[in-house]
DOKE-792454 format. One record per residue (C-alpha): residue number from 1; residue in one letter; x, y, z. Coordinates in steps of 0.1 Angstrom, whole numbers, plus 5000, padded with zeros to 4 digits. Layout:
<pts>
    k  r    px    py    pz
  NUM  A     X     Y     Z
...
</pts>
This chain:
<pts>
    k  r    px    py    pz
    1  I  7640  2380  1330
    2  Y  7664  2391  1302
    3  R  7648  2426  1300
    4  L  7670  2435  1329
    5  A  7699  2432  1304
    6  N  7686  2464  1287
    7  V  7707  2484  1312
    8  L  7739  2471  1296
    9  S  7733  2490  1264
   10  E  7721  2522  1281
   11  H  7749  2529  1306
   12  S  7781  2518  1288
   13  G  7779  2483  1303
   14  L  7788  2466  1271
   15  E  7818  2489  1265
   16  T  7830  2481  1300
   17  M  7827  2444  1294
   18  L  7847  2446  1262
   19  K  7874  2466  1279
   20  R  7877  2439  1306
   21  L  7877  2413  1278
   22  D  7906  2431  1261
   23  S  7925  2431  1294
   24  I  7928  2393  1297
   25  P  7964  2385  1288
   26  D  7963  2347  1291
   27  M  7941  2319  1303
   28  S  7961  2310  1334
   29  S  7951  2343  1351
   30  G  7921  2353  1331
   31  K  7900  2322  1328
   32  A  7876  2330  1357
   33  L  7870  2366  1344
   34  L  7864  2353  1308
   35  Q  7839  2328  1322
   36  I  7819  2356  1339
   37  L  7821  2379  1309
   38  L  7809  2352  1284
   39  K  7780  2342  1307
   40  L  7769  2379  1309
   41  L  7773  2383  1271
   42  E  7751  2352  1266
   43  Y  7724  2369  1286
   44  A  7730  2403  1268
   45  I  7726  2390  1233
   46  K  7691  2376  1240
   47  L  7680  2412  1235
   48  K  7680  2428  1201
   49  V  7690  2462  1215
   50  N  7722  2447  1229
   51  R  7730  2428  1197
   52  Q  7726  2460  1177
   53  R  7749  2478  1201
   54  L  7775  2451  1199
   55  I  7777  2453  1161
   56  D  7783  2491  1162
   57  P  7816  2495  1144
   58  N  7828  2520  1170
   59  L  7828  2492  1197
   60  R  7850  2468  1177
   61  A  7834  2439  1196
   62  I  7841  2413  1170
   63  S  7878  2423  1169
   64  S  7880  2418  1207
   65  M  7863  2385  1205
   66  L  7885  2372  1176
   67  N  7916  2380  1197
   68  K  7902  2360  1226
   69  L  7891  2332  1204
   70  N  7927  2330  1190
   71  L  7940  2329  1226
   72  L  7916  2302  1236
   73  L  7924  2280  1207
   74  K  7962  2284  1211
   75  T  7959  2275  1248
   76  E  7938  2245  1241
   77  I  7962  2232  1215
   78  E  7991  2237  1238
   79  E  7973  2218  1266
   80  Q  7960  2192  1240
   81  G  7924  2197  1251
   82  R  7929  2185  1287
   83  D  7910  2214  1302
   84  Q  7873  2208  1295
   85  G  7865  2242  1309
   86  L  7884  2260  1281
   87  L  7865  2239  1255
   88  S  7832  2251  1270
   89  L  7844  2287  1269
   90  T  7854  2284  1233
   91  E  7820  2270  1223
   92  K  7803  2299  1241
   93  L  7824  2325  1225
   94  L  7819  2310  1190
   95  F  7781  2309  1197
   96  I  7781  2346  1207
   97  M  7801  2357  1176
   98  D  7778  2336  1154
   99  Q  7747  2354  1168
  100  L  7763  2388  1163
  101  F  7774  2381  1127
  102  H  7739  2368  1119
  103  E  7724  2400  1134
  104  A  7747  2421  1113
  105  S  7742  2402  1080
  106  T  7704  2402  1083
  107  T  7697  2437  1096
  108  L  7724  2460  1083
  109  S  7724  2477  1049
  110  Q  7753  2468  1026
  111  D  7771  2501  1033
  112  K  7767  2496  1071
  113  Y  7778  2460  1069
  114  N  7809  2470  1050
  115  E  7816  2496  1078
  116  F  7811  2468  1104
  117  S  7834  2445  1085
  118  V  7862  2471  1084
  119  S  7858  2475  1121
  120  C  7869  2439  1126
  121  E  7905  2450  1128
  122  G  7930  2426  1114
  123  D  7904  2401  1104
  124  I  7922  2390  1072
  125  E  7950  2377  1093
  126  Q  7925  2363  1117
  127  L  7907  2346  1088
  128  R  7939  2330  1077
  129  L  7947  2319  1112
  130  L  7912  2304  1117
  131  L  7915  2286  1084
  132  N  7947  2270  1095
  133  Y  7931  2258  1127
  134  I  7907  2236  1107
  135  K  7934  2210  1100
  136  L  7948  2208  1136
  137  P  7941  2175  1154
  138  F  7925  2193  1184
  139  V  7899  2210  1162
  140  K  7893  2179  1141
  141  T  7886  2158  1173
  142  H  7860  2183  1186
  143  P  7831  2185  1160
  144  S  7813  2212  1179
  145  I  7843  2236  1175
  146  M  7848  2226  1139
  147  E  7811  2232  1131
  148  A  7811  2266  1148
  149  L  7843  2277  1129
  150  I  7827  2267  1096
  151  H  7797  2289  1104
  152  L  7820  2318  1113
  153  L  7844  2317  1083
  154  P  7820  2331  1056
  155  Y  7808  2359  1079
  156  L  7844  2371  1082
  157  S  7847  2374  1044
  158  F  7814  2390  1036
  159  G  7815  2425  1022
  160  N  7851  2425  1011
  161  K  7864  2409  0979
  162  E  7899  2405  0993
  163  K  7886  2385  1022
  164  M  7863  2364  1001
  165  Q  7893  2356  0978
  166  T  7914  2347  1008
  167  L  7887  2322  1019
  168  L  7884  2308  0983
  169  D  7921  2306  0977
  170  Y  7926  2285  1009
  171  F  7901  2258  0996
  172  K  7908  2261  0959
  173  S  7938  2237  0958
  174  Y  7915  2210  0973
  175  L  7890  2215  0944
  176  E  7911  2196  0918
  177  F  7887  2168  0916
  178  D  7905  2146  0891
  179  R  7936  2147  0912
  180  F  7916  2138  0943
  181  D  7900  2108  0925
  182  L  7935  2096  0915
  183  E  7948  2100  0951
  184  Q  7918  2081  0965
  185  I  7923  2052  0940
  186  S  7960  2050  0946
  187  S  7955  2052  0984
  188  S  7931  2022  0983
  189  S  7959  2001  0969
  190  T  7988  2015  0990
  191  T  7976  2023  1025
  192  T  8007  2039  1041
  193  I  8004  2063  1070
  194  A  8014  2093  1048
  195  T  7989  2086  1020
  196  T  7961  2081  1046
  197  S  7970  2114  1062
  198  N  7969  2132  1029
  199  D  7936  2116  1020
  200  N  7920  2126  1053
  201  D  7933  2162  1048
  202  S  7917  2165  1014
  203  Q  7884  2150  1026
  204  L  7884  2173  1056
  205  H  7888  2204  1035
  206  L  7863  2194  1009
  207  D  7838  2186  1036
  208  C  7844  2220  1052
  209  F  7840  2239  1019
  210  C  7808  2220  1012
  211  E  7794  2229  1046
  212  I  7804  2266  1042
  213  C  7785  2267  1008
  214  K  7755  2248  1024
  215  H  7751  2273  1052
  216  L  7752  2305  1030
  217  D  7718  2322  1037
  218  K  7700  2323  1004
  219  K  7679  2353  1015
  220  S  7707  2374  1027
  221  V  7723  2399  1004
  222  Y  7757  2387  1016
  223  G  7750  2351  1008
  224  K  7741  2362  0972
  225  E  7772  2384  0971
  226  F  7794  2355  0980
  227  R  7777  2333  0954
  228  D  7781  2361  0928
  229  Y  7818  2363  0935
  230  V  7822  2325  0933
  231  N  7803  2324  0900
  232  E  7820  2354  0883
  233  S  7856  2353  0894
  234  N  7867  2319  0904
  235  G  7855  2293  0879
  236  I  7844  2269  0906
  237  I  7809  2264  0891
  238  D  7823  2258  0857
  239  Q  7849  2234  0872
  240  C  7821  2214  0889
  241  I  7800  2213  0858
  242  N  7829  2203  0836
  243  Y  7838  2174  0860
  244  I  7803  2159  0857
  245  E  7802  2164  0819
  246  T  7836  2150  0813
  247  N  7833  2119  0835
  248  S  7797  2108  0831
  249  P  7788  2083  0804
  250  Q  7764  2093  0776
  251  V  7727  2092  0787
  252  K  7711  2067  0764
  253  T  7680  2059  0784
  254  Y  7667  2069  0818
  255  L  7653  2035  0825
  256  G  7665  1999  0825
  257  M  7694  1980  0840
  258  Q  7713  1975  0807
  259  D  7736  2005  0811
  260  Q  7741  2004  0849
  261  D  7776  1989  0846
  262  S  7787  2018  0824
  263  W  7776  2043  0851
  264  K  7790  2023  0880
  265  E  7825  2037  0876
  266  F  7812  2073  0875
  267  L  7789  2069  0905
  268  N  7819  2055  0925
  269  K  7842  2084  0918
  270  P  7852  2099  0952
  271  S  7847  2135  0940
  272  L  7812  2132  0927
  273  S  7794  2135  0961
  274  Y  7814  2167  0969
  275  V  7807  2182  0934
  276  L  7770  2176  0939
  277  R  7770  2191  0974
  278  L  7789  2222  0962
  279  L  7765  2228  0933
  280  T  7735  2224  0956
  281  G  7748  2248  0982
  282  L  7759  2274  0957
  283  S  7728  2272  0935
  284  Y  7702  2279  0963
  285  G  7686  2312  0956
  286  H  7710  2321  0928
  287  E  7693  2324  0893
  288  Q  7725  2327  0872
  289  I  7741  2296  0888
  290  Q  7708  2276  0884
  291  M  7706  2285  0847
  292  K  7742  2276  0842
  293  I  7737  2241  0857
  294  G  7704  2237  0840
  295  Q  7719  2242  0805
  296  S  7736  2209  0804
  297  L  7733  2188  0836
  298  I  7696  2180  0839
  299  P  7697  2147  0819
  300  I  7727  2135  0838
  301  L  7713  2144  0872
  302  H  7680  2128  0863
  303  K  7698  2097  0852
  304  I  7716  2095  0885
  305  E  7684  2099  0906
  306  Q  7668  2071  0886
  307  L  7697  2046  0890
  308  T  7690  2020  0916
  309  T  7727  2016  0924
  310  A  7733  2053  0930
  311  G  7727  2052  0968
  312  K  7738  2083  0986
  313  V  7748  2100  0953
  314  G  7713  2095  0940
  315  V  7699  2114  0971
  316  L  7725  2142  0964
  317  A  7714  2144  0928
  318  E  7678  2146  0939
  319  D  7687  2174  0963
  320  L  7704  2194  0936
  321  L  7675  2190  0912
  322  H  7652  2203  0940
  323  S  7674  2234  0945
  324  L  7672  2241  0907
  325  T  7634  2240  0907
  326  E  7634  2275  0923
  327  N  7641  2287  0887
  328  E  7610  2284  0866
  329  Q  7629  2278  0833
  330  V  7651  2251  0848
  331  A  7621  2236  0867
  332  K  7603  2231  0833
  333  K  7633  2212  0819
  334  I  7633  2190  0850
  335  D  7596  2183  0847
  336  D  7600  2175  0810
  337  V  7626  2148  0816
  338  R  7607  2134  0845
  339  N  7575  2133  0825
  340  Q  7594  2115  0797
  341  T  7605  2089  0822
  342  R  7570  2085  0836
  343  A  7556  2079  0801
  344  E  7584  2054  0794
  345  K  7577  2036  0827
  346  K  7540  2035  0818
  347  R  7548  2020  0784
  348  L  7571  1993  0799
  349  A  7546  1985  0826
  350  Q  7519  1980  0800
  351  E  7542  1957  0780
  352  A  7550  1937  0812
  353  R  7513  1935  0821
  354  D  7504  1922  0786
  355  R  7533  1897  0788
  356  K  7523  1885  0822
  357  M  7486  1882  0812
  358  R  7496  1859  0784
  359  E  7518  1838  0807
  360  L  7487  1835  0830
  361  N  7465  1824  0801
  362  L  7445  1856  0803
  363  T  7437  1877  0772
  364  K  7438  1915  0773
  365  I  7405  1932  0784
  366  T  7400  1961  0761
  367  R  7384  1990  0779
  368  N  7362  2001  0750
  369  K  7347  1966  0744
  370  S  7318  1950  0762
  371  E  7321  1918  0782
  372  S  7307  1897  0753
  373  E  7335  1907  0730
  374  S  7362  1894  0754
  375  S  7376  1859  0751
  376  A  7361  1830  0769
  377  T  7389  1830  0795
  378  A  7387  1867  0802
  379  S  7349  1865  0804
  380  K  7353  1847  0837
  381  I  7366  1879  0852
  382  P  7337  1902  0862
  383  V  7337  1932  0840
  384  P  7307  1955  0840
  385  N  7288  1956  0807
  386  V  7291  1994  0806
  387  D  7316  2020  0794
  388  L  7347  2015  0815
  389  T  7366  2044  0830
  390  D  7401  2046  0844
  391  E  7409  2036  0880
  392  T  7413  2066  0903
  393  G  7431  2048  0931
  394  H  7458  2021  0933
  395  V  7462  1995  0905
  396  C  7480  1962  0903
  397  C  7514  1963  0886
  398  I  7505  1931  0867
  399  C  7468  1933  0857
  400  R  7466  1971  0859
  401  E  7433  1969  0877
  402  G  7423  1982  0911
  403  Y  7392  1984  0933
  404  K  7369  1997  0906
  405  Y  7370  1965  0886
  406  F  7381  1940  0913
  407  P  7367  1955  0945
  408  N  7370  1922  0965
  409  K  7406  1914  0957
  410  V  7434  1924  0982
  411  L  7460  1948  0969
  412  A  7494  1949  0987
  413  I  7526  1970  0987
  414  Y  7559  1953  0980
  415  T  7581  1962  1010
  416  F  7616  1954  1023
  417  T  7622  1949  1060
  418  K  7654  1943  1079
  419  K  7664  1939  1115
  420  I  7677  1970  1133
  421  D  7682  1985  1168
  422  I  7651  2006  1173
  423  E  7668  2031  1196
  424  P  7705  2037  1191
  425  Y  7706  2059  1222
  426  E  7692  2032  1245
  427  A  7711  2029  1277
  428  K  7719  1992  1272
  429  T  7749  1973  1258
  430  R  7725  1951  1238
  431  K  7699  1973  1222
  432  T  7663  1963  1217
  433  P  7659  1948  1183
  434  G  7631  1957  1159
  435  Y  7626  1962  1122
  436  A  7628  1990  1096
  437  T  7608  1990  1064
  438  V  7612  2008  1031
  439  T  7595  2005  0997
  440  H  7595  2013  0960
  441  F  7557  2015  0964
  442  N  7548  1990  0937
  443  I  7513  1976  0943
  444  I  7501  1942  0933
  445  H  7470  1919  0938
  446  I  7481  1892  0962
  447  E  7464  1868  0938
  448  C  7485  1881  0909
  449  H  7516  1878  0930
  450  T  7508  1842  0938
  451  S  7501  1833  0902
  452  A  7533  1849  0891
  453  I  7553  1829  0917
  454  K  7537  1797  0905
  455  Q  7547  1805  0869
  456  A  7583  1810  0880
  457  R  7588  1777  0900
  458  S  7625  1777  0894
  459  R  7630  1809  0914
  460  D  7626  1819  0950
  461  E  7594  1838  0958
  462  W  7611  1872  0964
  463  E  7636  1867  0936
  464  S  7607  1863  0913
  465  A  7589  1893  0929
  466  L  7620  1914  0921
  467  L  7607  1916  0885
  468  Q  7573  1929  0895
  469  N  7589  1954  0919
  470  A  7610  1974  0894
  471  N  7641  1953  0901
  472  T  7640  1964  0938
  473  R  7646  1939  0965
  474  C  7615  1930  0986
  475  N  7606  1904  1012
  476  G  7570  1914  1022
  477  L  7535  1924  1010
  478  L  7518  1950  1032
  479  P  7481  1945  1025
  480  L  7457  1974  1019
  481  W  7422  1969  1033
  482  G  7400  1982  1004
  483  P  7365  1995  1010
  484  D  7348  1962  0998
  485  V  7375  1937  1007
  486  A  7363  1912  1033
  487  E  7380  1915  1067
  488  A  7389  1878  1067
  489  Q  7408  1883  1035
  490  F  7426  1913  1049
  491  T  7435  1896  1082
  492  T  7449  1866  1064
  493  A  7471  1888  1042
  494  L  7482  1908  1073
  495  A  7491  1876  1092
  496  R  7512  1865  1062
  497  Y  7529  1899  1062
  498  D  7538  1895  1098
  499  T  7552  1861  1090
  500  N  7573  1876  1062
  501  I  7588  1901  1087
  502  I  7596  1874  1112
  503  E  7613  1853  1085
  504  A  7633  1882  1072
  505  T  7645  1896  1105
  506  G  7645  1867  1129
  507  I  7627  1887  1156
  508  R  7603  1867  1179
  509  E  7571  1885  1168
  510  T  7557  1917  1154
  511  S  7537  1941  1175
  512  P  7521  1975  1172
  513  T  7549  1990  1193
  514  L  7576  1978  1170
  515  S  7556  1990  1140
  516  I  7553  2024  1155
  517  H  7591  2024  1159
  518  D  7592  2014  1122
  519  I  7574  2046  1112
  520  K  7596  2066  1136
  521  L  7628  2052  1120
  522  L  7614  2059  1085
  523  L  7606  2095  1093
  524  L  7641  2099  1109
  525  R  7655  2087  1077
  526  F  7638  2116  1059
  527  A  7648  2141  1086
  528  D  7685  2129  1085
  529  V  7685  2129  1046
  530  Q  7695  2092  1044
  531  S  7691  2070  1014
  532  F  7661  2047  1012
  533  S  7675  2024  0985
  534  E  7708  2014  1002
  535  D  7696  1979  1009
  536  T  7671  1975  0981
  537  G  7684  1993  0950
  538  G  7653  2013  0945
  539  G  7627  2035  0961
  540  G  7631  2072  0971
  541  R  7614  2099  0991
  542  E  7581  2099  0971
  543  S  7577  2061  0974
  544  N  7584  2060  1011
  545  I  7563  2090  1022
  546  R  7534  2071  1007
  547  L  7541  2041  1028
  548  V  7534  2059  1061
  549  P  7495  2061  1059
  550  Y  7492  2024  1052
  551  E  7516  2015  1080
  552  M  7494  2037  1102
  553  H  7463  2018  1092
  554  T  7477  1984  1100
  555  I  7489  1996  1134
  556  L  7455  2012  1141
  557  Y  7437  1979  1130
  558  V  7457  1958  1154
  559  L  7454  1983  1183
  560  T  7416  1984  1178
  561  T  7410  1947  1174
  562  T  7432  1938  1204
  563  R  7416  1966  1225
  564  Q  7449  1985  1232
  565  I  7437  2019  1220
  566  E  7427  2031  1255
  567  R  7461  2020  1270
  568  E  7480  2040  1243
  569  E  7458  2070  1248
  570  K  7465  2069  1286
  571  L  7502  2066  1278
  572  L  7501  2098  1258
  573  Q  7480  2116  1284
  574  N  7505  2108  1311
  575  Y  7533  2120  1289
  576  L  7516  2153  1281
  577  S  7505  2159  1317
  578  R  7542  2160  1329
  579  P  7555  2194  1318
  580  D  7592  2186  1324
  581  L  7614  2160  1307
  582  L  7635  2138  1329
  583  I  7670  2132  1316
  584  N  7666  2094  1316
  585  E  7636  2097  1293
  586  A  7659  2109  1265
  587  F  7675  2074  1265
  588  E  7644  2053  1268
  589  V  7633  2031  1240
  590  D  7597  2043  1240
  591  G  7608  2079  1246
  592  P  7597  2113  1230
  593  F  7604  2103  1194
  594  F  7583  2071  1198
  595  L  7555  2090  1216
  596  T  7554  2117  1190
  597  T  7550  2091  1163
  598  L  7522  2074  1184
  599  S  7503  2107  1184
  600  L  7500  2105  1146
  601  I  7480  2072  1150
  602  I  7457  2079  1179
  603  M  7455  2117  1185
  604  K  7428  2138  1170
  605  P  7440  2167  1148
  606  N  7426  2194  1172
  607  D  7443  2177  1202
  608  W  7476  2177  1183
  609  E  7472  2214  1176
  610  K  7467  2221  1213
  611  N  7496  2199  1224
  612  R  7522  2201  1196
  613  R  7544  2227  1214
  614  I  7548  2202  1243
  615  F  7558  2175  1219
  616  L  7583  2198  1202
  617  Q  7598  2211  1234
  618  K  7604  2175  1247
  619  L  7619  2164  1214
  620  L  7643  2194  1214
  621  L  7653  2187  1250
  622  T  7659  2150  1240
  623  A  7682  2162  1212
  624  H  7700  2185  1235
  625  I  7705  2159  1263
  626  R  7718  2133  1237
  627  S  7743  2159  1224
  628  V  7759  2165  1258
  629  N  7753  2134  1279
  630  T  7760  2097  1273
  631  P  7733  2071  1278
  632  N  7749  2061  1311
  633  D  7749  2097  1325
  634  R  7712  2102  1333
  635  T  7712  2123  1365
  636  K  7725  2157  1356
  637  I  7728  2177  1324
  638  A  7764  2181  1313
  639  S  7759  2216  1296
  640  K  7730  2240  1295
  641  A  7744  2261  1267
  642  L  7723  2261  1236
  643  K  7740  2242  1207
  644  P  7742  2253  1171
  645  F  7711  2249  1149
  646  A  7725  2219  1132
  647  T  7723  2199  1165
  648  Y  7686  2203  1166
  649  K  7677  2203  1128
  650  T  7670  2166  1124
  651  T  7646  2167  1154
  652  L  7629  2198  1141
  653  V  7624  2183  1106
  654  F  7611  2150  1122
  655  F  7585  2171  1141
  656  G  7577  2190  1110
  657  L  7569  2158  1091
  658  I  7546  2146  1119
  659  N  7529  2180  1119
  660  A  7526  2179  1081
  661  F  7506  2147  1082
  662  F  7481  2163  1105
  663  V  7479  2195  1085
  664  H  7478  2181  1049
  665  M  7462  2147  1054
  666  L  7442  2145  1087
  667  N  7429  2180  1095
  668  P  7409  2186  1063
  669  R  7390  2153  1066
  670  F  7376  2149  1101
  671  D  7345  2162  1118
  672  T  7353  2172  1153
  673  T  7317  2171  1163
  674  S  7312  2135  1153
  675  T  7302  2110  1179
  676  I  7320  2081  1161
  677  P  7352  2072  1180
  678  Y  7382  2088  1163
  679  N  7401  2055  1158
  680  Q  7371  2043  1137
  681  Q  7369  2075  1117
  682  L  7406  2074  1109
  683  A  7405  2037  1100
  684  Q  7376  2043  1076
  685  F  7393  2073  1061
  686  L  7425  2054  1054
  687  R  7406  2025  1038
  688  C  7385  2046  1014
  689  N  7405  2076  1002
  690  D  7436  2064  0983
  691  A  7435  2093  0958
  692  F  7433  2120  0985
  693  I  7460  2103  1006
  694  M  7484  2102  0976
  695  E  7477  2139  0969
  696  A  7483  2147  1006
  697  C  7516  2128  1005
  698  T  7527  2148  0976
  699  K  7520  2180  0995
  700  I  7538  2167  1026
  701  L  7569  2158  1005
  702  K  7569  2193  0988
  703  H  7567  2209  1023
  704  F  7595  2187  1035
  705  E  7618  2196  1006
  706  Q  7610  2232  1001
  707  D  7603  2245  1036
  708  L  7619  2221  1062
  709  L  7651  2209  1046
  710  S  7660  2243  1032
  711  S  7658  2260  1066
  712  Q  7692  2269  1081
  713  T  7681  2288  1112
  714  F  7656  2283  1141
  715  E  7637  2313  1129
  716  T  7630  2300  1093
  717  L  7621  2265  1106
  718  F  7598  2279  1132
  719  N  7581  2300  1105
  720  A  7578  2268  1083
  721  L  7560  2251  1112
  722  D  7537  2281  1117
  723  L  7552  2286  1151
  724  S  7568  2320  1145
  725  Q  7561  2331  1181
  726  L  7588  2306  1192
  727  S  7625  2315  1194
  728  E  7659  2302  1205
  729  Q  7652  2317  1239
  730  W  7622  2294  1242
  731  I  7645  2264  1238
  732  Q  7671  2279  1261
  733  D  7645  2285  1288
  734  A  7634  2248  1286
  735  I  7670  2236  1288
  736  N  7676  2258  1319
  737  V  7649  2238  1338
  738  L  7668  2205  1333
  739  P  7686  2193  1365
</pts>
């Protein structure tokens, strides 16, 4: 349908439209014309030929649009945002300009882009004007406009040092981190209206500059040029590095709780999160900045990511270290300190194991000795009278043995579960309660756990378990059904786990449905880059990605034994058979996010491959509906205009994680010609392949961090999903079908 718009570039149609755009003197008389012109331009820019024509310097299209953007914002400020129609027009105009700037920055040579930049007549003044709009109440109360302005600002500065300096000068006064810390501390003790206003202003500008740096395209020559200029001429990188070096305590050890108090003050400094975000955004794809950070900050950043009290700052430190791994030299330094920590953890774990064995009146079993050389007590434990080899799967954190030496003992994962609303967008005042689970992925024999609890009679069960769980809060033991573990033992342990959840959350009963929501919420935590250790004090991405397969297995076991598999399969079939998404479905508890998670448990990998575009489309429609409608408005879509990429990114990353489990864990292991029911195949696979599952989880996490999280455009994320044939137009076409 959009091919008809070709005619606009061939017969001076675009030139005529821009002339009519320039002729609009004010919004009182020109609103209707502007509405028509923007709608036509939205269609026009779907085609590359029109985008290329509009970035022709001779047309001065951006200059015309900037003038109208200024007029729109002035009018909206005067009317205090009462006219929702003007707000919609502003969003459309900003979207069109963003598309044109992206086209110019990714397709034009440097000389051509400089020529294009010069054609944006008066854009230094426009840049200053747009910068000043950031702090106005109207813009601050409309996140969509704020977000679009932040995307636009760096484009206006590319290719011209004076413009880049103008942009940096505006934010530089807010980058005095020590002063900001003092202001925040003083405002917490004297909360007057004036101090609160100043604090909010500083936070707003720091947030904006962090977002600008985050959205710089690391593959674009202009993104690199901007980073070069920041690095060479403005001292911002040195300022950030100096802040961390000056304020952080000395790194004495990467482990243990003994120095957490000395780090607490540093972790609570208001500027630290902004400094880490700035360094992450500016270091992506820039070797010199990566080297500069890597020279001195690796030990400090690694210490922060290890601290159980770091919370959100710990996640930011982990993200910065991830961005630095693009540089081979810096990546080696990071691997060295992490390997050092792993070795130290292993040593401490061995010491703890030996100590616990002594407490339990067991003597140490030496691997190179035969059974007859062990003590009388230890000889009661079955140890083969052959040369012993290391475990390849999971091992108990107390006795350090796994299925190889104790094949009939139940291993379990320490978990922490809390009560939560399972669907924040549910159209009810009182949301449906459920539970959310996280872990540090420490594994223990249930027998060893019970013995340890008996030894510590003065302490509560979970207070005692804290010691085995790396000082991380826990309130449950998710059992693993090993290959030779009796089903009766597993079901007893699973029943106890369900009881743990009920006791911890106060919900009436557990169910497969609530447990599927549990996985959904965990994956959304990944997609939304939230902390996993906020409630527990420990456990990060690696620990929690490993939890998913074992939660899948328990759900699959219950569905199979209670004969609910067929019902769930029909539920998915009905969902996939309906091509369109109803608006009310976006606000249902068991909606598209739940059903996509369900597919991970009961859908064959080849069926997922056939249907994954349907899942993705319905997820994106859900994200769009939720961004423009309230849960009570379920009959008609409020806006069909495609939102900025950031509106859909969490959804795309969530889908990418589900897809990654199929690609890296399930696809390579299943015979599509087998006559054995798929649920039985999957259950057997999850029981017997711990080493492969852990390796697959590592690949999934790497894909998540390197491909999904780093994507800043629809194109790059679709490429990461191996769906390069899809485009923004595909999403827009789906939105257009909504009522």
